[in-house]
Steps between C-alpha positions, in 0.01 A plus 500: 500500500502140584718338788800314351457126513873460554622760730869572537648218719706687755636306795435611857863606515463720187179646637664584827780674319249703308329606820844595657553715194177695563593557868846623400358734230249644735765557773743652252234749376399599843862563590559709187172697536553602864718803423275603206171471681584601868469880438176491296351256756599743786324781324192281433492406873522864604230599256260211601559563873427873469173425314382226740605711808295791369189284465542419138492159326698295255318362193674205329451350154664261251416200274562132556778435742513887559144483607591235745777745629255788532278279707796380706614856579147614584460206742835575675386859558145424605572215733868511608857434377734398772379694792173556687362842398190685376374414151624730222266611218571301179272377217593248231306602189524146361254327723153628433382264220158689453683830449775360279248313274252794489774748385646251266169419351338849484825696412825323450755276691740787473281698752450237772745665733463858384125521573578371861774756546271766381233400752720403794818708469552840654770761505783381730438129437748271339450265196723194501512411140660157429604365165783268421513626135433864580244497206164400657244734335255466788767581764612807296143622476484482868815696537366783281181528708702484822709805393176688401371434856808630668635164598855389510618185320739218602563290186646156541633384161764315314634498141633853517168621634327479159240758401419559861823683551386799297215541739720543810492859615644716762423347836434162359734198548590228248644173639623325186658155528807478285395181315285381209370166612159510654567241774805665624340844494203381697729339766666838546168664503388287798812589693450856419135493641632356817765776521221755453296329787784490734594855423154631548477324833832631605409865424150500633541253798864475572533136395827344602707260281 
């Protein structure tokens, strides 16, 4: 694909209006999503806090922007969120390029997360499975392995949950953003991750607002 030689000539005023539209759409979705997501987020917070308080860990995975979200969440737990506290056990399965490329080359890209869950996951751990579409094959493969290992799943999705919705079992939690646009879903995913971090800190360390 080539870059257009004559891009659309929008004025600074028109571009600013477009930007304001994105801010408004994002704010509107967050407001609309709050009553839908508050209860599943509260259940996910309790599930993760119980896991971490018992010495377990959270494994997180996703592709593209969702991979960045998995790493963001892991960093907030391992380092800190808003309060000084002990590190919490979290691993982003998206960061080890040697493992990712070895599994992708020797087996299949679909298994890049599942193989790591098989090796690192233990009963009582939690898998944070992130996909804006809900249809990421490698994330779903990781979910299947997690269930076999006795792990619980917190699925962060959009688009009605996609195919991942069918893999949510008793004791799991699905946090499904009520939207279809990737950018809007990811914006609510980030807010949801911060809610998870705050809630975990509150339950385990008594964080104050």
